[in-house]
N, C-alpha and C positions, 0 to 999 in steps of 0.2 A: 233587249232593244237592238235592232240593227239600224245600221246607217247607210243610206244609199248616197253614193258619191255625188255631189253636185254636178250637174251637167249644165252646159251652156243652154240658155233658153233661146228662143227665136231671135231675141235682140242680141246682137254680138257682144260678148264680154260679160253677160249677166249670169250670175251663179244662182243655182237653186238646189236645195237639198231636202231630204225627208227622213224622218225616224219612224220605224215600224215596231210594233210590239212582237212578242213570240209567236202570234198567230199570223203575222204578216200584214196586220192592219195598220194603216198609216195613222200615227198619233199626231204627227206635227210635220209641217213643211215650212221651210224657211227660204226667203228670198233676200239673198246677200246683195243684190245689185252688183256693182262691179268689184265690191269688197276692197274698194280704194286701191285697186290694181296690186293689192298685197298677195302674197301666197296664202292659199286657204288652208286652215287647220280645221280638221274635222272635230266637232265637239262629241263628247261621249253621252251626253245627256241633252234633253230638250232645253235650248237656250231660252232666256227671256227676250222679248221683242224689245227693240231700241229704235232710236232715230234712224239707224242705218240698216237694221235687219227687220223685216216684216215676218212674223211667225204666225202661221194659222194652226190652231189646235183642233182636234176632233176627239170627242169622248164617247164611249161606247156603254150601253146598258148590260145588264147580266145576261140578256140573250145574245149579246155580241153585234147589236145593231147600233149604227151611229145615231146618236140622238141630240148631240149638241156640238156646235162648232163656234170658234171664235175666229172671226175675220178682220184682219188688219186693215183691209181696204175699206171697211165700214167703221173705222174708228175703234177697232178692238172690241166691238159689241158682241156679245153672246147671241147665237141664234139657236132656238130649240127646234129641232126638226120633227 
C-alpha cells in the first residue's frame, strides 16, 4: 500500500490523504479537517473513521473494477456501483 501525502484542500488548513494498493488504485481517502492544528502523522494502514476523520473506502472486484464504496458524507452507507 502506498500513501499519498495529505495536501491542503481548497479550504485553507484542511488535510486530505489517500491510500492506494500495489496497482495504484485508491482504496481509501481520509479527510482530517484541520487535524486540530496538530502536526500530521501518516498512518501505515487504512484508519477507522471517527468523529474527527471521515474515511471513504472503495472495494474492487476480481476484474479490478470498483464495485463498492462507503461514503462518510452519506452516514457511512455502502453504495454498490
